[in-house]
Every structure is written in structure tokens, then in C-alpha cells.
N, CA, C, O and the ligand as a Tripos MOL2 file, in Angstrom:
@<TRIPOS>MOLECULE
protein
  237   235    60     0     0
PROTEIN
NO_CHARGES

@<TRIPOS>ATOM
      1 N         -10.4510  -17.9500   26.7460 N.3       1 MET1
      2 CA         -9.6460  -17.5450   25.6590 C.3       1 MET1
      3 C         -10.5120  -16.5350   24.6520 C.2       1 MET1
      4 O         -11.6970  -16.6510   24.3400 O.2       1 MET1
      5 N          -9.6880  -15.6450   24.2920 N.am      2 GLU2
      6 CA        -10.1320  -14.6800   23.4970 C.3       2 GLU2
      7 C         -10.4800  -15.0580   22.1580 C.2       2 GLU2
      8 O          -9.7100  -15.8300   21.5860 O.2       2 GLU2
      9 N         -11.5890  -14.6200   21.5060 N.am      3 ASN3
     10 CA        -11.9840  -14.9680   19.9450 C.3       3 ASN3
     11 C         -11.2240  -14.0110   19.2030 C.2       3 ASN3
     12 O         -11.4330  -12.8260   19.4640 O.2       3 ASN3
     13 N         -10.3140  -14.3250   18.2570 N.am      4 LYS4
     14 CA         -9.5500  -13.4100   17.4890 C.3       4 LYS4
     15 C         -10.4060  -13.0320   16.2410 C.2       4 LYS4
     16 O         -11.1050  -13.8830   15.6920 O.2       4 LYS4
     17 N         -10.3400  -11.7280   15.7970 N.am      5 VAL5
     18 CA        -11.2040  -11.4820   14.7170 C.3       5 VAL5
     19 C         -10.3040  -10.5080   13.9190 C.2       5 VAL5
     20 O          -9.4650   -9.8420   14.5260 O.2       5 VAL5
     21 N         -10.4480  -10.4070   12.6030 N.am      6 CYS6
     22 CA         -9.8610   -9.5470   11.7330 C.3       6 CYS6
     23 C         -10.1110   -8.2230   12.2260 C.2       6 CYS6
     24 O         -11.2680   -7.8720   12.4570 O.2       6 CYS6
     25 N          -8.9880   -7.3370   12.4380 N.am      7 LYS7
     26 CA         -9.1370   -5.8560   12.6870 C.3       7 LYS7
     27 C          -9.8910   -5.2050   11.7130 C.2       7 LYS7
     28 O         -10.3970   -4.1570   12.1150 O.2       7 LYS7
     29 N         -10.1390   -5.5280   10.4660 N.am      8 LYS8
     30 CA        -10.4420   -4.6980    9.4650 C.3       8 LYS8
     31 C         -12.1240   -5.1870    9.1260 C.2       8 LYS8
     32 O         -12.9950   -4.3220    9.0380 O.2       8 LYS8
     33 N         -12.3890   -6.4170    8.9810 N.am      9 CYS9
     34 CA        -13.5360   -6.9700    8.5380 C.3       9 CYS9
     35 C         -14.1690   -7.7310    9.5740 C.2       9 CYS9
     36 O         -15.2610   -8.2170    9.2830 O.2       9 CYS9
     37 N         -13.6480   -7.9670   10.8840 N.am     10 ASN10
     38 CA        -14.2960   -8.7940   11.9650 C.3      10 ASN10
     39 C         -14.5890  -10.1220   11.6220 C.2      10 ASN10
     40 O         -15.3910  -10.7270   12.3330 O.2      10 ASN10
     41 N         -14.0850  -10.6770   10.6650 N.am     11 ARG11
     42 CA        -14.1060  -11.8910   10.4430 C.3      11 ARG11
     43 C         -13.3360  -12.8960   11.2000 C.2      11 ARG11
     44 O         -12.1160  -12.7350   11.2160 O.2      11 ARG11
     45 N         -13.8270  -13.8860   11.8180 N.am     12 PRO12
     46 CA        -13.0520  -14.6630   12.7180 C.3      12 PRO12
     47 C         -11.8210  -15.2670   12.3330 C.2      12 PRO12
     48 O         -11.7890  -15.7500   11.2010 O.2      12 PRO12
     49 N         -10.7870  -15.3400   13.0530 N.am     13 LEU13
     50 CA         -9.6020  -15.6700   12.3490 C.3      13 LEU13
     51 C          -9.2750  -17.2900   12.8150 C.2      13 LEU13
     52 O          -9.9260  -17.6890   13.7800 O.2      13 LEU13
     53 N          -8.5060  -18.0460   12.3160 N.am     14 PRO14
     54 CA         -8.2430  -19.3270   12.6690 C.3      14 PRO14
     55 C          -7.4190  -19.2920   14.0300 C.2      14 PRO14
     56 O          -6.7140  -18.3450   14.3770 O.2      14 PRO14
     57 N          -7.5920  -20.3410   14.6710 N.am     15 GLU15
     58 CA         -6.6480  -20.3360   15.9240 C.3      15 GLU15
     59 C          -5.1910  -20.3140   15.8620 C.2      15 GLU15
     60 O          -4.8200  -21.0260   14.9280 O.2      15 GLU15
     61 N          -4.2690  -19.8050   16.4560 N.am     16 GLY16
     62 CA         -2.9090  -19.7020   16.2130 C.3      16 GLY16
     63 C          -2.6190  -18.8300   14.9270 C.2      16 GLY16
     64 O          -1.5300  -18.9120   14.3580 O.2      16 GLY16
     65 N          -3.6350  -17.9830   14.4810 N.am     17 TYR17
     66 CA         -3.3280  -17.1520   13.2650 C.3      17 TYR17
     67 C          -2.3510  -16.0310   13.8430 C.2      17 TYR17
     68 O          -2.4850  -15.5420   14.9650 O.2      17 TYR17
     69 N          -1.3340  -15.6790   12.9190 N.am     18 LYS18
     70 CA         -0.2330  -14.8430   13.5450 C.3      18 LYS18
     71 C          -0.4360  -13.2520   13.4120 C.2      18 LYS18
     72 O           0.1170  -12.3840   14.0870 O.2      18 LYS18
     73 N          -1.4790  -13.0690   12.2480 N.am     19 HIS19
     74 CA         -1.6990  -11.6660   11.8530 C.3      19 HIS19
     75 C          -2.8910  -11.2400   12.4720 C.2      19 HIS19
     76 O          -3.7000  -12.0690   12.8880 O.2      19 HIS19
     77 N          -3.1190   -9.7520   12.5950 N.am     20 LYS20
     78 CA         -4.1620   -9.1680   13.0770 C.3      20 LYS20
     79 C          -5.2660   -9.0690   11.9240 C.2      20 LYS20
     80 O          -6.4080   -8.7970   12.2940 O.2      20 LYS20
     81 N          -5.0580   -9.2410   10.7290 N.am     21 LYS21
     82 CA         -6.0960   -9.0310    9.7840 C.3      21 LYS21
     83 C          -6.1880  -10.5010    8.8670 C.2      21 LYS21
     84 O          -5.2620  -11.3110    8.8370 O.2      21 LYS21
     85 N          -7.2980  -10.6490    8.2390 N.am     22 CYS22
     86 CA         -7.3510  -12.0690    7.7660 C.3      22 CYS22
     87 C          -6.6420  -11.8890    6.5050 C.2      22 CYS22
     88 O          -6.0630  -10.8660    6.1380 O.2      22 CYS22
     89 N          -6.7630  -13.1330    5.8040 N.am     23 GLU23
     90 CA         -5.8100  -13.3600    4.7050 C.3      23 GLU23
     91 C          -6.5480  -12.4030    3.5630 C.2      23 GLU23
     92 O          -5.8240  -11.7310    2.8270 O.2      23 GLU23
     93 N          -7.6910  -12.3570    3.4500 N.am     24 SER24
     94 CA         -8.1920  -11.3640    2.2490 C.3      24 SER24
     95 C          -7.8700   -9.8340    2.5300 C.2      24 SER24
     96 O          -7.4320   -9.1160    1.6320 O.2      24 SER24
     97 N          -8.0780   -9.4220    3.6610 N.am     25 CYS25
     98 CA         -7.5710   -8.0980    3.9660 C.3      25 CYS25
     99 C          -6.1120   -7.6890    3.7380 C.2      25 CYS25
    100 O          -5.7600   -6.6170    3.2460 O.2      25 CYS25
    101 N          -5.1970   -8.8110    4.2130 N.am     26 ARG26
    102 CA         -3.9450   -8.7950    4.0990 C.3      26 ARG26
    103 C          -3.5110   -8.7900    2.5480 C.2      26 ARG26
    104 O          -2.4680   -8.2130    2.2400 O.2      26 ARG26
    105 N          -4.2730   -9.4060    1.5980 N.am     27 ASN27
    106 CA         -3.8990   -9.3360    0.3080 C.3      27 ASN27
    107 C          -4.2260   -8.1980   -0.2640 C.2      27 ASN27
    108 O          -3.5930   -7.8100   -1.2460 O.2      27 ASN27
    109 N          -5.5340   -7.2950    0.3910 N.am     28 LYS28
    110 CA         -6.1770   -6.2630   -0.3530 C.3      28 LYS28
    111 C          -4.9000   -5.0390    0.1870 C.2      28 LYS28
    112 O          -4.6040   -4.1180   -0.5740 O.2      28 LYS28
    113 N          -4.3710   -5.1520    1.2730 N.am     29 GLN29
    114 CA         -3.5590   -4.2450    1.8380 C.3      29 GLN29
    115 C          -2.2130   -4.1690    1.0060 C.2      29 GLN29
    116 O          -1.7460   -3.1070    0.5940 O.2      29 GLN29
    117 N          -1.5790   -5.5560    0.7830 N.am     30 VAL30
    118 CA         -0.3420   -5.4600   -0.0950 C.3      30 VAL30
    119 C          -0.7540   -4.8440   -1.4250 C.2      30 VAL30
    120 O           0.1170   -4.1700   -1.9740 O.2      30 VAL30
    121 N          -2.0420   -4.9690   -2.0980 N.am     31 GLN31
    122 CA         -2.3070   -4.6420   -3.2740 C.3      31 GLN31
    123 C          -2.3170   -3.1170   -3.2600 C.2      31 GLN31
    124 O          -1.9810   -2.3770   -4.1840 O.2      31 GLN31
    125 N          -2.7750   -2.7670   -2.0140 N.am     32 GLY32
    126 CA         -2.9840   -0.9900   -1.6470 C.3      32 GLY32
    127 C          -1.5520   -0.5110   -1.7320 C.2      32 GLY32
    128 O          -1.2490    0.4300   -2.4660 O.2      32 GLY32
    129 N          -0.6480   -1.1700   -0.9670 N.am     33 VAL33
    130 CA          0.7810   -0.7110   -0.9080 C.3      33 VAL33
    131 C           1.3030   -0.6530   -2.2420 C.2      33 VAL33
    132 O           1.9250    0.3480   -2.6010 O.2      33 VAL33
    133 N           1.1090   -1.6480   -3.0340 N.am     34 LYS34
    134 CA          1.8110   -1.5370   -4.4410 C.3      34 LYS34
    135 C           1.0920   -0.5990   -5.2910 C.2      34 LYS34
    136 O           1.7940    0.0120   -6.0960 O.2      34 LYS34
    137 N          -0.2900   -0.3270   -5.2860 N.am     35 ASN35
    138 CA         -0.7260    0.8450   -6.0260 C.3      35 ASN35
    139 C          -0.2030    2.2250   -5.6260 C.2      35 ASN35
    140 O           0.0890    3.0840   -6.4570 O.2      35 ASN35
    141 N          -0.0940    2.4020   -4.1780 N.am     36 GLY36
    142 CA          0.3610    3.2460   -3.6390 C.3      36 GLY36
    143 C           1.7730    3.5870   -4.2950 C.2      36 GLY36
    144 O           1.8950    4.6630   -4.8810 O.2      36 GLY36
    145 N           2.8730    2.6720   -4.2100 N.am     37 LEU37
    146 CA          4.0810    2.9120   -4.7320 C.3      37 LEU37
    147 C           4.0750    3.1210   -6.1300 C.2      37 LEU37
    148 O           5.0010    3.7350   -6.6600 O.2      37 LEU37
    149 N           3.1320    2.6750   -6.7760 N.am     38 LYS38
    150 CA          3.1060    2.9210   -8.4280 C.3      38 LYS38
    151 C           2.5880    4.3510   -8.5130 C.2      38 LYS38
    152 O           3.1390    5.0040   -9.4000 O.2      38 LYS38
    153 N           1.7370    4.9440   -7.8630 N.am     39 SER39
    154 CA          1.2260    6.3720   -8.0840 C.3      39 SER39
    155 C           2.2010    7.3180   -7.5220 C.2      39 SER39
    156 O           2.3400    8.4330   -8.0260 O.2      39 SER39
    157 N           3.0220    6.8510   -6.2940 N.am     40 ALA40
    158 CA          4.0170    7.7060   -5.9240 C.3      40 ALA40
    159 C           5.1610    7.7020   -7.0780 C.2      40 ALA40
    160 O           5.5740    8.8080   -7.4270 O.2      40 ALA40
    161 N           5.6980    6.5590   -7.6910 N.am     41 ALA41
    162 CA          6.6210    6.5030   -8.4290 C.3      41 ALA41
    163 C           6.1760    7.4200   -9.8970 C.2      41 ALA41
    164 O           7.0240    8.0040  -10.5720 O.2      41 ALA41
    165 N           4.8720    7.4140  -10.1870 N.am     42 ARG42
    166 CA          4.4930    8.1680  -11.2490 C.3      42 ARG42
    167 C           4.5450    9.6150  -10.9180 C.2      42 ARG42
    168 O           4.8400   10.4220  -11.8000 O.2      42 ARG42
    169 N           4.2530   10.0350   -9.5890 N.am     43 VAL43
    170 CA          4.3980   11.4130   -9.4130 C.3      43 VAL43
    171 C           5.9720   11.7460   -9.2800 C.2      43 VAL43
    172 O           6.3170   12.8550   -9.6880 O.2      43 VAL43
    173 N           6.8230   11.0080   -8.8200 N.am     44 VAL44
    174 CA          8.1560   11.3220   -8.5460 C.3      44 VAL44
    175 C           8.5590   11.4020  -10.1960 C.2      44 VAL44
    176 O           9.2310   12.3430  -10.6180 O.2      44 VAL44
    177 N           8.1260   10.4310  -10.9850 N.am     45 GLY45
    178 CA          8.5610   10.4800  -12.3340 C.3      45 GLY45
    179 C           8.0990   11.8500  -13.0540 C.2      45 GLY45
    180 O           8.9310   12.3830  -13.7870 O.2      45 GLY45
    181 N           7.1010   12.3320  -12.9330 N.am     46 THR46
    182 CA          6.4100   13.5120  -13.5240 C.3      46 THR46
    183 C           7.2990   14.6220  -13.1040 C.2      46 THR46
    184 O           7.8910   15.3100  -13.9350 O.2      46 THR46
    185 N           7.4150   14.8280  -11.6630 N.am     47 VAL47
    186 CA          8.2530   15.9600  -11.2020 C.3      47 VAL47
    187 C           9.6030   15.9300  -11.4260 C.2      47 VAL47
    188 O          10.2480   16.9680  -11.2740 O.2      47 VAL47
    189 N          10.2640   14.6740  -11.8430 N.am     48 ALA48
    190 CA         11.6500   14.6110  -12.1620 C.3      48 ALA48
    191 C          11.7090   15.1330  -13.8110 C.2      48 ALA48
    192 O          12.5860   15.8290  -14.3220 O.2      48 ALA48
    193 N          10.5620   14.5980  -14.4210 N.am     49 ILE49
    194 CA         10.6980   15.2210  -16.0250 C.3      49 ILE49
    195 C          10.5660   16.6540  -16.0250 C.2      49 ILE49
    196 O          11.2190   17.4050  -16.7490 O.2      49 ILE49
    197 N           9.5340   17.0700  -15.0280 N.am     50 LEU50
    198 CA          9.1420   18.6740  -15.2810 C.3      50 LEU50
    199 C          10.6190   19.4300  -14.7340 C.2      50 LEU50
    200 O          11.1090   20.4700  -15.1730 O.2      50 LEU50
    201 N          11.0950   18.6280  -13.7330 N.am     51 GLY51
    202 CA         12.4050   19.4180  -13.2470 C.3      51 GLY51
    203 C          13.4710   19.5000  -14.0910 C.2      51 GLY51
    204 O          14.1170   20.5460  -14.1680 O.2      51 GLY51
    205 N          13.7760   18.4030  -14.8210 N.am     52 VAL52
    206 CA         14.7950   18.2920  -15.8440 C.3      52 VAL52
    207 C          14.4720   19.3450  -17.0980 C.2      52 VAL52
    208 O          15.3510   19.9610  -17.7010 O.2      52 VAL52
    209 N          13.1540   19.4280  -17.3550 N.am     53 PHE53
    210 CA         12.6480   20.5240  -18.6900 C.3      53 PHE53
    211 C          12.9230   21.8200  -18.2610 C.2      53 PHE53
    212 O          13.5530   22.6000  -18.9750 O.2      53 PHE53
    213 N          12.4300   22.1740  -16.9560 N.am     54 ILE54
    214 CA         12.6020   23.6590  -16.4820 C.3      54 ILE54
    215 C          14.0920   23.7500  -16.3950 C.2      54 ILE54
    216 O          14.5990   24.7020  -16.9870 O.2      54 ILE54
    217 N          14.8580   22.9470  -15.7770 N.am     55 TRP55
    218 CA         16.2200   23.1170  -15.6700 C.3      55 TRP55
    219 C          16.9630   23.2360  -16.9980 C.2      55 TRP55
    220 O          17.9730   23.9340  -17.0930 O.2      55 TRP55
    221 N          16.4790   22.5790  -17.9770 N.am     56 LYS56
    222 CA         17.2510   22.5720  -19.2360 C.3      56 LYS56
    223 C          16.9780   24.0450  -20.1440 C.2      56 LYS56
    224 O          17.7630   24.5040  -20.9740 O.2      56 LYS56
    225 N          15.6400   24.6450  -19.7410 N.am     57 ARG57
    226 CA         15.1770   25.7870  -20.3420 C.3      57 ARG57
    227 C          16.1440   26.8890  -19.8220 C.2      57 ARG57
    228 O          16.5050   27.8110  -20.5530 O.2      57 ARG57
    229 N          16.5660   26.7550  -18.4790 N.am     58 LYS58
    230 CA         17.3010   27.9450  -17.8430 C.3      58 LYS58
    231 C          18.6130   28.1350  -18.3630 C.2      58 LYS58
    232 O          19.2250   29.2020  -18.3170 O.2      58 LYS58
    233 N          19.1000   26.8860  -18.9470 N.am     59 GLU59
    234 CA         20.5670   27.0910  -19.3960 C.3      59 GLU59
    235 C          20.7840   27.8190  -20.6660 C.2      59 GLU59
    236 O          21.9280   28.0150  -21.0780 O.2      59 GLU59
    237 ZN        -10.4710   -9.0560    7.2840 Zn       60 ZN60
@<TRIPOS>BOND
     1     1     2 1
     2     2     3 1
     3     3     4 2
     4     3     5 am
     5     5     6 1
     6     6     7 1
     7     7     8 2
     8     7     9 am
     9     9    10 1
    10    10    11 1
    11    11    12 2
    12    11    13 am
    13    13    14 1
    14    14    15 1
    15    15    16 2
    16    15    17 am
    17    17    18 1
    18    18    19 1
    19    19    20 2
    20    19    21 am
    21    21    22 1
    22    22    23 1
    23    23    24 2
    24    23    25 am
    25    25    26 1
    26    26    27 1
    27    27    28 2
    28    27    29 am
    29    29    30 1
    30    30    31 1
    31    31    32 2
    32    31    33 am
    33    33    34 1
    34    34    35 1
    35    35    36 2
    36    35    37 am
    37    37    38 1
    38    38    39 1
    39    39    40 2
    40    39    41 am
    41    41    42 1
    42    42    43 1
    43    43    44 2
    44    43    45 am
    45    45    46 1
    46    46    47 1
    47    47    48 2
    48    47    49 am
    49    49    50 1
    50    50    51 1
    51    51    52 2
    52    51    53 am
    53    53    54 1
    54    54    55 1
    55    55    56 2
    56    55    57 am
    57    57    58 1
    58    58    59 1
    59    59    60 2
    60    59    61 am
    61    61    62 1
    62    62    63 1
    63    63    64 2
    64    63    65 am
    65    65    66 1
    66    66    67 1
    67    67    68 2
    68    67    69 am
    69    69    70 1
    70    70    71 1
    71    71    72 2
    72    71    73 am
    73    73    74 1
    74    74    75 1
    75    75    76 2
    76    75    77 am
    77    77    78 1
    78    78    79 1
    79    79    80 2
    80    79    81 am
    81    81    82 1
    82    82    83 1
    83    83    84 2
    84    83    85 am
    85    85    86 1
    86    86    87 1
    87    87    88 2
    88    87    89 am
    89    89    90 1
    90    90    91 1
    91    91    92 2
    92    91    93 am
    93    93    94 1
    94    94    95 1
    95    95    96 2
    96    95    97 am
    97    97    98 1
    98    98    99 1
    99    99   100 2
   100    99   101 am
   101   101   102 1
   102   102   103 1
   103   103   104 2
   104   103   105 am
   105   105   106 1
   106   106   107 1
   107   107   108 2
   108   107   109 am
   109   109   110 1
   110   110   111 1
   111   111   112 2
   112   111   113 am
   113   113   114 1
   114   114   115 1
   115   115   116 2
   116   115   117 am
   117   117   118 1
   118   118   119 1
   119   119   120 2
   120   119   121 am
   121   121   122 1
   122   122   123 1
   123   123   124 2
   124   123   125 am
   125   125   126 1
   126   126   127 1
   127   127   128 2
   128   127   129 am
   129   129   130 1
   130   130   131 1
   131   131   132 2
   132   131   133 am
   133   133   134 1
   134   134   135 1
   135   135   136 2
   136   135   137 am
   137   137   138 1
   138   138   139 1
   139   139   140 2
   140   139   141 am
   141   141   142 1
   142   142   143 1
   143   143   144 2
   144   143   145 am
   145   145   146 1
   146   146   147 1
   147   147   148 2
   148   147   149 am
   149   149   150 1
   150   150   151 1
   151   151   152 2
   152   151   153 am
   153   153   154 1
   154   154   155 1
   155   155   156 2
   156   155   157 am
   157   157   158 1
   158   158   159 1
   159   159   160 2
   160   159   161 am
   161   161   162 1
   162   162   163 1
   163   163   164 2
   164   163   165 am
   165   165   166 1
   166   166   167 1
   167   167   168 2
   168   167   169 am
   169   169   170 1
   170   170   171 1
   171   171   172 2
   172   171   173 am
   173   173   174 1
   174   174   175 1
   175   175   176 2
   176   175   177 am
   177   177   178 1
   178   178   179 1
   179   179   180 2
   180   179   181 am
   181   181   182 1
   182   182   183 1
   183   183   184 2
   184   183   185 am
   185   185   186 1
   186   186   187 1
   187   187   188 2
   188   187   189 am
   189   189   190 1
   190   190   191 1
   191   191   192 2
   192   191   193 am
   193   193   194 1
   194   194   195 1
   195   195   196 2
   196   195   197 am
   197   197   198 1
   198   198   199 1
   199   199   200 2
   200   199   201 am
   201   201   202 1
   202   202   203 1
   203   203   204 2
   204   203   205 am
   205   205   206 1
   206   206   207 1
   207   207   208 2
   208   207   209 am
   209   209   210 1
   210   210   211 1
   211   211   212 2
   212   211   213 am
   213   213   214 1
   214   214   215 1
   215   215   216 2
   216   215   217 am
   217   217   218 1
   218   218   219 1
   219   219   220 2
   220   219   221 am
   221   221   222 1
   222   222   223 1
   223   223   224 2
   224   223   225 am
   225   225   226 1
   226   226   227 1
   227   227   228 2
   228   227   229 am
   229   229   230 1
   230   230   231 1
   231   231   232 2
   232   231   233 am
   233   233   234 1
   234   234   235 1
   235   235   236 2
@<TRIPOS>SUBSTRUCTURE
     1 MET1         2 RESIDUE 1 A MET
     2 GLU2         6 RESIDUE 1 A GLU
     3 ASN3        10 RESIDUE 1 A ASN
     4 LYS4        14 RESIDUE 1 A LYS
     5 VAL5        18 RESIDUE 1 A VAL
     6 CYS6        22 RESIDUE 1 A CYS
     7 LYS7        26 RESIDUE 1 A LYS
     8 LYS8        30 RESIDUE 1 A LYS
     9 CYS9        34 RESIDUE 1 A CYS
    10 ASN10       38 RESIDUE 1 A ASN
    11 ARG11       42 RESIDUE 1 A ARG
    12 PRO12       46 RESIDUE 1 A PRO
    13 LEU13       50 RESIDUE 1 A LEU
    14 PRO14       54 RESIDUE 1 A PRO
    15 GLU15       58 RESIDUE 1 A GLU
    16 GLY16       62 RESIDUE 1 A GLY
    17 TYR17       66 RESIDUE 1 A TYR
    18 LYS18       70 RESIDUE 1 A LYS
    19 HIS19       74 RESIDUE 1 A HIS
    20 LYS20       78 RESIDUE 1 A LYS
    21 LYS21       82 RESIDUE 1 A LYS
    22 CYS22       86 RESIDUE 1 A CYS
    23 GLU23       90 RESIDUE 1 A GLU
    24 SER24       94 RESIDUE 1 A SER
    25 CYS25       98 RESIDUE 1 A CYS
    26 ARG26      102 RESIDUE 1 A ARG
    27 ASN27      106 RESIDUE 1 A ASN
    28 LYS28      110 RESIDUE 1 A LYS
    29 GLN29      114 RESIDUE 1 A GLN
    30 VAL30      118 RESIDUE 1 A VAL
    31 GLN31      122 RESIDUE 1 A GLN
    32 GLY32      126 RESIDUE 1 A GLY
    33 VAL33      130 RESIDUE 1 A VAL
    34 LYS34      134 RESIDUE 1 A LYS
    35 ASN35      138 RESIDUE 1 A ASN
    36 GLY36      142 RESIDUE 1 A GLY
    37 LEU37      146 RESIDUE 1 A LEU
    38 LYS38      150 RESIDUE 1 A LYS
    39 SER39      154 RESIDUE 1 A SER
    40 ALA40      158 RESIDUE 1 A ALA
    41 ALA41      162 RESIDUE 1 A ALA
    42 ARG42      166 RESIDUE 1 A ARG
    43 VAL43      170 RESIDUE 1 A VAL
    44 VAL44      174 RESIDUE 1 A VAL
    45 GLY45      178 RESIDUE 1 A GLY
    46 THR46      182 RESIDUE 1 A THR
    47 VAL47      186 RESIDUE 1 A VAL
    48 ALA48      190 RESIDUE 1 A ALA
    49 ILE49      194 RESIDUE 1 A ILE
    50 LEU50      198 RESIDUE 1 A LEU
    51 GLY51      202 RESIDUE 1 A GLY
    52 VAL52      206 RESIDUE 1 A VAL
    53 PHE53      210 RESIDUE 1 A PHE
    54 ILE54      214 RESIDUE 1 A ILE
    55 TRP55      218 RESIDUE 1 A TRP
    56 LYS56      222 RESIDUE 1 A LYS
    57 ARG57      226 RESIDUE 1 A ARG
    58 LYS58      230 RESIDUE 1 A LYS
    59 GLU59      234 RESIDUE 1 A GLU
    60 ZN60       237 GROUP 0 **** ****
């Protein structure tokens, strides 16, 4: 039987564990996705504001 370890930090995973990464790496990943979405939203917001600003100046 193969010994399952976390794909990221190589910590041993409990038997029957469904995921490829351990709980703490999975939490970090979720946090990273959330942060990524936040910065993406910020960029989109800034671009949208700039776009409206430029568009209004053209009128
Ligand atoms: Zn891990």
C-alpha cells in the first residue's frame, strides 16, 4: 500500500484522505484564491473607473 503524502509539503496524510494536499496546505490554497480574487477585483475596479473617466472626457 502506498503511503500518501501531501503534494505540497510532503507531510503524511491520514488513511482514506480524499485530497492530494493536507488540510493546512488546502487552507492556504483557499486563502490564496481569495487573495487572488481580491486583487483581480481591485484591478478590474481600477480599470473600470479609469475607463469611465476616459469615456466621460471624450464626450
Ligand atoms: Zn501540505
